[in-house]
C-alpha positions as CSV (number, residue, x, y, z in Angstrom):
1,M,-7.3,-51.8,6.1
2,L,-8.9,-51.6,9.5
3,L,-10.3,-55.1,9.4
4,G,-6.7,-56.6,9.1
5,K,-5.4,-54.5,12.1
6,R,-8.1,-55.7,14.5
7,G,-9.4,-59.1,15.6
8,F,-12.2,-58.0,17.8
9,G,-15.5,-56.6,16.6
10,V,-19.3,-56.7,16.8
11,L,-21.4,-58.9,14.6
12,L,-24.9,-57.7,13.8
13,T,-27.5,-60.2,12.6
14,V,-31.3,-59.7,11.9
15,R,-33.8,-61.3,14.3
16,R,-36.9,-63.1,12.9
17,S,-39.0,-60.0,13.5
18,C,-36.7,-58.0,11.2
19,C,-37.3,-55.0,13.6
20,H,-34.6,-55.6,16.2
21,P,-30.9,-56.4,15.5
22,H,-28.9,-59.0,17.5
23,L,-25.4,-57.9,18.3
24,A,-22.7,-60.3,19.4
25,T,-19.1,-59.5,20.3
26,V,-16.8,-61.8,18.2
27,L,-13.1,-62.5,17.7
28,Y,-12.6,-62.7,13.9
29,R,-9.9,-63.2,11.3
30,W,-9.9,-61.1,8.1
31,D,-8.9,-63.0,4.9
32,S,-7.9,-60.2,2.5
33,G,-7.5,-62.5,-0.5
34,A,-11.0,-63.9,-0.2
35,R,-12.4,-60.6,1.3
36,M,-14.1,-62.6,4.0
37,V,-14.4,-62.3,7.8
38,W,-14.1,-65.6,9.6
39,F,-15.4,-66.2,13.1
40,S,-16.3,-69.3,15.1
41,A,-19.6,-70.0,16.8
42,A,-21.3,-73.0,18.4
43,A,-24.2,-74.4,16.4
44,D,-26.7,-73.7,19.2
45,R,-25.9,-69.9,19.3
46,I,-28.5,-67.3,18.4
47,K,-26.3,-65.7,15.7
48,V,-26.0,-69.1,13.9
49,G,-29.7,-69.5,13.7
50,H,-30.1,-65.9,12.4
51,L,-27.4,-66.5,9.8
52,C,-29.0,-69.7,8.6
53,R,-32.4,-67.9,8.2
54,C,-31.0,-64.6,6.8
55,P,-27.4,-64.5,5.8
56,R,-27.1,-60.7,5.8
57,V,-24.8,-59.3,8.5
58,M,-22.8,-56.3,9.4
59,V,-19.5,-56.2,11.3
60,H,-18.5,-53.2,13.4
61,V,-14.8,-52.7,14.2
62,G,-13.7,-49.7,16.2
63,G,-10.8,-47.6,14.9
64,D,-8.1,-45.6,16.6
65,G,-9.4,-42.5,18.2
66,V,-13.0,-43.5,18.1
67,R,-14.7,-42.3,21.3
68,G,-17.9,-43.4,22.9
69,L,-17.8,-47.1,21.8
70,H,-18.1,-48.2,25.5
71,R,-20.7,-45.6,26.5
72,R,-24.2,-46.5,27.3
73,L,-26.8,-45.0,25.0
74,H,-30.2,-43.9,26.3
75,L,-32.9,-44.1,23.7
């Protein structure tokens, strides 16, 4: 599984407006037995406030051969 091979990803939380995501680069540890992603964060971080208010998140982990992860997008 890709989560177990990496330790570096992007955590996406939902802002209070629910219209704009908040993305944070994180180091994580995948616990396959519990099927949980563990990461540390200081209590005063934005992502912690978002998680306390709305515990839904997404984690993006780039795989081998994935291109464009570091390119700037123009919307």
